[in-house]
N, C-alpha and C positions, 0 to 999 in steps of 0.2 A: 152737666151744665151748671153754671153758677148764675143766679139771678140777683141783681141789685134792685131792690124795691125803693123807689123814691116816694116814700109815704106822704111827704108834703114838701113844698118848697117854701113854707113858712119857717121862721127861725125865731128863737127867743133871745137872740143876740143881734146886735147891729154890727156884725163883722163883715169882712170882704171876701170870705172864702167859699160861699155857696156858688156852685157851678150853674145852678138853675136860674131862671128868670124870676127875680124878686117882684117884678111888677104884676105878675099873674099869680094870684094866690089860689092854690088848689091842694086838695088832699085826696089820696087814693081811697077808694071805697073798699069796704070789707069784701064785697063781691069780686072786685078786680083782684085783690090780693089772694083770695081763695083760688081764683082761676090760675094764678101762677103756681100755686101749690098743686093743683090738679094736673097742670102740665108737667111738673116735675115728677109726680107720681106715675103718669103715663110713660114717661121716659125710662122709668125704672132706675135701679142702681142708687147712687148717692147724689143728692142735689144740694147745692149750697144756696142759702138764702141770706142776703145782706140787707138789713134795714137801714136806710139812708135818708138824707133830707136835702135841704133844710135841716131841721132838728127832728129826728124820728121819734124822740120821746114825747113830742107833742101828740103822738098817736099811740100811746101806750095800750089803750083798749084794743086797737087793731092788732098790735103785736101779740097781746095775750091770746086773742081769739085765733089768729093765724097759726101760732105755734101749737096750740091745743088741737086745732083742726088737722095740722100736719101729723102730729103724734097719733091721732086717731087713724089716719090713713096708713101710717106705718104698721099698725096692728092688723090691718085688713088687706092691704095691697102689696105687702112685701117690699115696699120702697124704704128709703132712708133719707132723712133731711138733717143738715147741720146748719146752725144759725149764727149770725154775727150781727152786732149792732154798733154803729159808729156814732158817738154822742159827744157833745160838748160838756156833758156832765151836770149841767145846771138842774136838771129835773130828776136826777138819780135819787131814789129813795129805797128804804129797806124792802118794801113790798116788791119793787121791780128787781132788786138784787137777788132776793130769795127766789123769784121766778126764774131768773137767768141761771141760777145755780141748780135749781130743780131740773131744768130742761137743757142744761149744758150749753148755754148760749154764750158765745165768745163776745166780750165787750171791749171795744177799742175806744180810748179816751183821747179827746183833742185838747191839747194844752201847749202853750208856747213858751213855757219856761219861767224864768224869774219874773217878778212883778213888772220891771221896766220893759220887758219884751212882751209879755202876755197882755198887759193892759193897753198896749198901743193899738191893738187890732181886735181884741175880744172884749167888747163893752156891752152893757145892757141898754135897754131902750132909752134910758135917761143919759146915756153917755158915760156911765161910771164903769170903771174896770171891774172885771169879775174874778181877779186873782184870789181875793180873800174868800169869796163865796165858795170856791172850789176846794179849799183845804180839807174840810170835813168830807166832801164828796170823794176825794182821793182815798182817804182812809177807809171810807165805807166800801169802796170798790175793791181795794187791795186786800181787805180782810177776807173777803169771799173769793176773789179772783186774783191771787198773788202774781199770776203771770199775764195779767191784762197788759196789752201794749199801750203806750202813749204816743200820739202822733203830733209832732211839733213842726209848725210851718215857719220858715225863715224868710223875712223880708229884708230889703236893703237897709232899712232903718233899724232893724233888730239884729243884724249880722254881728255887731260888736258884742252882743250878749250871748252868742252861741255857746261858747265853752261853759260859761257860768250857768246857762239854762240847762244844758245837758247834765251837769253835775247836780243842779237843783232837783231835776226830775229823778235822777238816780237816788239821791239822798231821800227823796220823798217815798221811795219804795219801788219805783218802776224798774224792772229788769229788762224790759223790751222797749227800747227807745228808738222810734223811727222818725228821723228828721228829713224834711224835704224843702226845697226852695219854692217860693212862689215865683215861678218863671215869668209870669205875666207882669210882674212889678218892674219898676224902672231901674234895673240893675246897671250900674256904671263900673268902670274899671276900678275906681277907688273903693267901691263897695265890695267888689270881688277880692281886692287886695286885703281888705279887712277880714273877709271870710277866710282867706288863706291863713292868716295869722291865727284865727280862732280854731280852724281845723287842726293846726299844728298843736295848739294847746290841748285840744280834745284828744289828739293822738297820744299825747303824753299821759293824759288821764287814762285812756284805754290801756296803754302799756303797763302802767303801775297797777291798775286793778286786775289785769290779766295775770301778772306775775304773782299777785296775792291769791290767785285762783278763784276770784269772784266770778260768779255766773251772771252774765248779762249779754244782751244783744244790742248792737248799736248800728243803725243805718245812717249814712251810706257806707260806712267802713266795711261792714261784713260783705256786702255785695261786691265791692271793688276788690277785696282780698280774694273772694271766691272766683272772680272773673279771671284771675291769674292761675289759681290752683286748678280749677276745673277745665280751663281751656275750651275745647270744642263743645264739651258738655254744657258749659255756661252759654255759649253762643246759640245752642239749639233751643234755649228757653226764651226765644224772642216773642215779641208781641204778635199775636194772631188775632187781630182786631175782630171782635164779635164771634169768634169761633167757639171758644169754650166758656165765655161769660158775656152776659148782656145786661143792660139796664132797662128797667121798666118804669116809664113815667107815670105820674098819678092817674092819667087818663087811660093807661094800658098800652100806650105806644111803646115799641121796643127799639132801643138804640144799642150800638155796639159797646158803649162805655159811658161812664158818668159825665165826661166832658162834652158829650154829644147830645145830651137830653135837651129836647126842644128845637134842635136844628133839623128841619125836615129833609135837608139834603142827605142826612145820614139815617133817616128812618128806615128800618129793615123789617118792620112787621107790627103786629098788634096781638095782644094776648088772646083776643077773640078769634083771630084768623091764622095765627102762627107766624113763624119767621119765613121771610122770602129767602130761600136757600141760595138763589142766584146772586142777590144783592149781598148776602152774607159772605159768600165765597169770593166775590169780586173785591169786596172791601178788605178782607183778610189778605188776599194775594197782593193787593196794591200796597198795603201797609208793610208786608213782609219784604218787599223788594229793597235792594240796596239804594241808598240815597246818593244822587249824583255828586252832591257837595262833599261826600265823605269818601269817595273813591281815592285810594292811595293813602289814606290816613292810617298811621301805624297803630292807633288805639281804637279803631272803629269796631273791632270785635269785643271790646270791653266797655263800651259806653252805651248810653240810652238813646242814641240817635234813631234806633229802629222803632221806638215807641210811638205809634201813630196817634195815640191819645194825647201824649205830651206835645207832640208836634202840632196837633190841631189846636191845643190850648194856647200855645205860644205864638204860632205863626199863621194860624188859620188854615193850614194845609197839612195833611197827614204825611206828606213827603218832603216838606221843607223844614229843615232843622234850624232851631233857634241858635243864633250866634252866642247867646248867653249860656245855653246848654253846652255848647262846644267849649267855651272858655271855662265853664265850671268843671267839666270832665277833665280837662287838661291840668287844672290846678289841684284837683282832688287825687287823681291817680298816683302821682309821685309821693304824696304824703301817706296814702294807704300802703303803697308798696314798701316804703321805708319802714313803716310801723311793722308790717308783716315780717320783713327781713330781720329786724331787731328781735322780735319775739321768737322766730324760728332759730336764729343764731343762739338765743338763750336756751333753746330746747324747752320752751314753756309747755308744760304738760297740758294746761288748759287750752292754749292756742292750738296745739297739735290735735287734741281731741275734737275741738270745735270745728276745725276746718279740714281735717284729713280723715276723720272717722265718721262714716255715713250713719252709724248707729248712735252717734253722740246724743241726739235729742231723746231717744228712747232710754238710753242709759241714765241720762241726767234726770228724767222724770222718775225713774225707779229709785234713784238715789234720794231725790227730794221726798218721795213718799215714805221711804224708810226713815229719814230724818224726822218726819212729822210723827 
């Protein structure tokens, strides 16, 4: 099981991306966080723990103590934990970076690209953009975690900066770039048309970098290419809401995903009493079902219409698909398919290894370690 711990719904930025209720300020207690670790230890095997927010680095002391507590349990209980933290980077410092390296904590960095895009939605309490503040933080992170991913959110007003932002993040040293739309925003056909143009520019960037055998990972292109290559194997990896991963609110309440935290309709348990297996199973089954609006669609096996979390975020229902999501998938897939066709036709070694060799990631890591 994977647990996302909402350590706090406070944030040190005045941005629009927090899924939790900003009106209710709360922080998870150390006791509650340790109970999550205890639960993972009792389950045995390997347990994933994600530190989330708001901004989780407002609770560094809790992270330090929770990780050390978990490592102590590993030595006595035979369990195993792996950790991830998702941060806007403002509070990164050398001590925290050293701690994450010592304990093998995976750090994901939130950044929206070039200044014009990033500073539109990620500002400090005074309303000032944070682009300049993060330049040194990026260097600090990538020096110790060269494979740290960056997560870029795209809004209608920043769509025109998409290609330039991807290139900026790549040039900054990020090799794992994960971009996603803010589907809750007011997307129009004009904004989607702009995004189509930007995706085509980015596909050209992907093509040139791949032919040069540069190692990088860029979403959503990777997933869409895999959705064709893997076929039914890709389809089997559908959202099973609350089955393999859950989110724990600051008060210990358990929800199926980050988008549901605070919505009592989707409350499936509490860390003190455990997960209600009947609610959990019913929710997973409901989310897994085929969506009526998608019946007969030729690309339904390759799109994200099955994601109950995304559906809830955009339409308020786990079974109602956003028209914006549908439009986005239809504009993205042809671009990704054309890109893949060109690279395959060129017999690009990097492309073929990345998408057709299941051992690629392991081989790549070995090669990189030898180079160092």
